[in-house]
C-alpha positions in Angstrom: -0.1 0.1 -0.2 2.6 2.4 0.8 4.5 1.8 -2.5 1.1 2.9 -4.4 0.7 5.7 -2.1 4.4 7.2 -2.7 6.1 5.5 -5.9 2.9 4.8 -7.9 1.3 8.3 -7.4 4.9 10.0 -8.1 4.6 7.7 -11.6 1.0 8.8 -12.8 2.2 12.2 -11.9 4.8 12.3 -14.6 3.2 9.7 -17.3 -0.1 10.8 -17.0 -3.0 8.9 -15.5 -4.3 6.9 -19.0 -0.4 5.6 -19.2 0.0 4.9 -16.0 -3.3 2.8 -16.0 -2.4 0.9 -18.9 1.5 0.1 -17.7 -0.1 -0.7 -14.1 -2.7 -2.7 -16.0 -0.6 -4.6 -18.0 2.2 -5.4 -15.4 -0.5 -7.1 -13.3 -2.0 -8.7 -16.4 1.4 -10.0 -17.4 2.6 -11.3 -14.3 -0.2 -13.3 -13.3 0.0 -14.7 -16.9 4.0 -15.6 -16.4 3.0 -17.2 -12.9 -0.2 -19.0 -14.2 2.4 -20.7 -17.0 5.4 -21.4 -15.0 4.8 -21.4 -11.2 4.0 -24.8 -9.4 0.7 -25.7 -9.9 -1.3 -25.2 -6.9 0.7 -22.2 -5.6 -1.7 -19.3 -5.3 -0.8 -15.6 -6.3 -3.4 -13.2 -5.7 -2.8 -8.9 -5.0 -1.2 -6.2 -7.2 2.8 -7.4 -6.9 3.2 -7.8 -10.6 1.2 -4.1 -10.9 3.7 -2.7 -8.6 6.7 -3.8 -9.9 5.9 -2.3 -13.2 5.7 1.1 -11.4 9.5 0.1 -10.0 10.3 -0.8 -13.5 9.0 2.9 -14.6 10.8 4.6 -12.5 13.8 2.7 -13.7 13.1 3.8 -17.2 12.7 7.5 -16.0 15.8 7.5 -14.3 17.9 6.0 -17.4 16.1 8.7 -20.3 16.7 11.7 -17.4 20.1 10.7 -16.3 21.7 13.6 -17.1 18.9 15.7 -15.6 18.8 13.6 -12.3 20.4 14.3 -9.1 22.6 11.6 -7.8 21.5 9.1 -10.5 23.9 6.4 -9.4 22.5 6.1 -5.8 19.0 6.1 -7.3 20.1 3.3 -9.8 21.3 1.3 -6.7 18.1 1.6 -4.8 15.9 1.0 -7.6 17.9 -2.5 -8.0 17.9 -3.1 -4.2 14.5 -2.9 -4.4 13.9 -5.1 -7.0 16.3 -7.7 -5.6 14.6 -7.4 -2.2 11.1 -7.9 -4.0 12.3 -10.8 -6.2 14.2 -12.5 -2.9 10.7 -12.2 -1.3 9.3 -14.5 -4.1 11.3 -17.2 -3.2 9.3 -17.6 0.1 7.6 -21.2 -0.1 4.0 -21.1 -1.2 3.4 -17.5 -0.4 4.7 -15.3 -2.5 4.6 -15.6 -6.5 8.0 -14.6 -7.3 6.9 -15.0 -11.4 4.6 -12.0 -11.0 7.1 -9.8 -9.6 9.4 -10.7 -12.9 6.5 -10.5 -15.3 5.3 -7.4 -14.0 8.9 -6.0 -13.7 9.5 -6.6 -17.4 6.4 -5.5 -18.6 6.6 -2.4 -16.8 10.1 -2.1 -18.6 8.6 -2.3 -21.7 5.6 -0.1 -21.2 7.9 2.7 -19.1 9.7 2.7 -23.0 6.6 3.0 -24.9 4.7 6.0 -22.5 6.7 7.5 -20.2 7.9 11.5 -21.5 11.4 11.5 -22.9 13.4 14.9 -22.9 15.0 14.9 -26.4 17.5 17.7 -27.0 18.8 16.1 -30.4 16.9 14.6 -33.0 19.4 12.0 -33.1 18.4 11.4 -29.4 14.3 11.5 -30.2 14.5 9.1 -33.3 16.6 6.4 -30.9 13.8 7.0 -28.1 11.3 6.4 -30.9 12.7 3.4 -32.3 13.2 2.0 -29.0 9.4 2.5 -28.4 8.7 0.9 -31.4 10.9 -2.2 -30.3 9.3 -2.2 -26.9 5.6 -2.5 -28.5 6.6 -5.2 -30.7 8.1 -6.9 -27.6 5.0 -6.3 -25.6 2.7 -7.8 -28.1 4.6 -10.8 -28.6 5.3 -11.6 -25.1 1.4 -11.3 -24.1 0.6 -13.2 -27.1 3.0 -15.9 -26.4 2.3 -16.4 -22.9 -1.7 -16.3 -22.9 -1.6 -19.0 -26.0 1.0 -21.1 -24.2 -1.1 -21.2 -21.1 -3.8 -22.9 -22.9 -1.6 -25.7 -23.9 -1.9 -28.9 -22.0 1.2 -28.5 -20.0 2.6 -24.4 -19.9 5.6 -25.5 -17.9 7.1 -27.5 -21.1 7.8 -24.5 -22.4 10.1 -23.8 -20.0 10.9 -25.9 -17.6 13.8 -24.4 -15.7 11.6 -21.2 -15.3 9.6 -22.3 -12.1 13.1 -22.0 -10.7 13.0 -18.4 -10.5 10.5 -18.4 -7.9 11.1 -22.0 -6.2 14.2 -22.9 -4.7 14.4 -26.8 -4.6 14.2 -28.8 -1.6 13.0 -31.8 -0.4 9.8 -30.3 1.4 8.6 -29.0 -2.4 9.8 -32.1 -4.2 12.8 -30.4 -5.7 10.3 -27.7 -7.5 8.6 -30.8 -9.3 5.5 -31.1 -7.0 2.2 -29.7 -7.6 1.9 -27.4 -4.4 -1.0 -29.2 -3.2 -0.9 -31.9 -0.4 -3.4 -34.5 -0.2 -4.6 -37.5 2.1 -6.6 -40.2 1.5 -9.4 -41.0 4.4 -12.0 -43.7 4.5 -15.0 -43.5 6.9 -17.2 -46.0 7.6 -20.9 -45.4 9.5 -23.2 -47.9 11.3 -27.1 -47.6 11.0 -28.9 -48.9 13.5 -32.8 -49.3 13.0 -34.9 -49.3 16.0 -37.8 -50.6 15.2 -39.7 -50.4 18.7 
């Protein structure tokens, strides 16, 4: 909630409401789609963490675009990567947080930030480079969304990237070295006796 009140509010002011909503929504959706494809079966994924990581990524895009104008840009870059690293590490908490939602949201935030974040261009060359990057990023957004959504509806989405599960799962015996389903079941039988009292 604190991230939404502070960083997200700042990004919205700088991007504008509509570009921010597009980035926030696509970051959240892509985070869930990526997690749905490659997380272990039965591991829940809820919340806005993908969207929040998209916001974090937009701050990084802003920093890179306006590096010359920023005060202490190296410190800001270090703090942003530290925040990302902590969030990524939190994604390894067993059966609690979907780390792939974090990664997916962050990746989509980078791409949407490149496309939608306003840029100060002092030269035509810089302007053309920015627009070239925007076109490439738009193509990557479309390809990423289409391929992961299409993959989600296959028989085994995990088969497309068998190592991706390790991006949010540390192999241990308790999780069957990341091959388990995340669901624990037990079998039990019950018998009931009926007694008929006629009188």
